[in-house]
C-alpha positions, 0 to 999 in steps of 0.5 A: 527523625531518624525513623522518618528518614528511614521510612522516606528512604525505604519508600523511595528504594521500594518504589525504584525497585518496583518500577521495572516490575511495573514497566514490564507488567504494562508492556503488552504481551503478544500471543503467537501468531499475530495475523496481518490481514492483507486484502491483496494478492500474494506476490503483488507489490504490496505483498512483497513489502509487507512480507519483508516487514513482517519477517523482520518484526517476527525476529524483532518481537520474537512473535510469528507475524503471519500474512493472510491474503484476503481477496475479494471485491477490490479489498472490501472483503479484507477490510470487513475482516479487519473491521470485525477483528478484536482489538487485542493486538493479535490481528493487524492489517496492511492496507493501501491507499486504494482501499482506504481513500479511494474505495469509499468514493468508488463503492460507497454502498459497499464500504461499511466502515469509516476508513479514516477513523476505524483503524489506528495507523502504525507505520507507512511501509512502502510507496509503489512506483507505477509505470505504464507498461506494454508487451515488448512486441507492441508498436506503442513506444510512448504515451503519445502513441497510446493516446493516438491509437486510443483515439483512432481505434477507441475499442482496440486498447484493453488494459489489465488490472487486479480488479475493480478498485485496484491501483491499476484500475484507478491509475488507468481510469485517471489516465483515460479521464486526463488524456480524454481517451477511452480504454477498455478495462479487463479485470483479473483476479489480482495484479500478478495475473494482470501482469502476466496478461501484458507479458503474454500480449493478451492485453495492450497496456497496464499501469504496472508496479515496478516490483511486478515489472522487473522480472519481465523487464529482465527477460524483455517481455514488457517495456515501460513507456511512462512513469506515473509520478511527477518526477522521473524515477531514479532507477529509470531516469530515461523513462519520462513521466506522463506529464512530460508526455502531454498528460497534464496534471497526471500524478498517480502513486500507491502506498501500503501501510500497517494498521491496528483495530480501533480500541487496541491497548495503549501498550500494544499500539506503542510497542507495535509502532516502536518496533515497526518504525525500527524495522522500516527505518532499517537500511537493510530492509530499505535496501531489500525494498529498493532491490525489489522495485519498491520505494521505502516509505517509513511514515510515522502515525502522525504523517500517515494520518495526514496523508490519508486525510489528504488522499481521501479528499483528493480522490473524492474530487478526482473520482467525481470530476473524472466520473470514474465508475466502480463497476 
């Protein structure tokens, strides 16, 4: 009886002693570096948010997270790069709602992957406040001025964007459809170049991320004339929304989130989710984002999946009803 009790005690002790070893063995060990594919331009609003988060992750996980800006075809080149990545935890992607929920409807012939099922959501990073902006010297003082001028001289108003399928492209085309006006699209290689085009007066208007606008607001080279959300932005409460200025039902927003390839190990995905959630909920990181003109957006994987599905259906309807073209 004593022997049996000893064996039971010994087994329990051995199991307890072994458990930490098993836990350590099951934890995914990441190689160095981890590449984060970002199909958007360096210096863009999304790029700023992603670099804040990856810098913090590098410290938290003692692994170098390297952002790789993969440009081309409105994000499709970067999307394909991610789709081909091995699911070993060494390649992740930061993707925005334009790439995931808009491009599949805008350029269905070019998007070769199911953006709702091919990637594992890790965490939401940032929401990107967007304003309609004009050069400071412009005679356009508000959205109604823009609408009236576009109706009076339909070929005169040119808007800048970071390319076909970019957030600026979609925000402007949505505006054209809802306000029933014609604007001429001038695509640039990225949002940073498009912003410079507005600041220099090369084009008349742009739906501009606040993070890109801030330096040019400081030196008074651009002006904000309308906010794209449904309620005024807390940092600029004097700027009315487009809805307030007569563009019925207009509501545009852009977000950026972190994803892993489908098939990644349970341990690697769990570790990435845990560490990223910790970073995006860190008050210091959130303050950095706010200072840069970004709204912190710490969405869980479950929340992110629901938002993607909602946005996918929403943009499918908008693109069809507004007859927005991908070319």
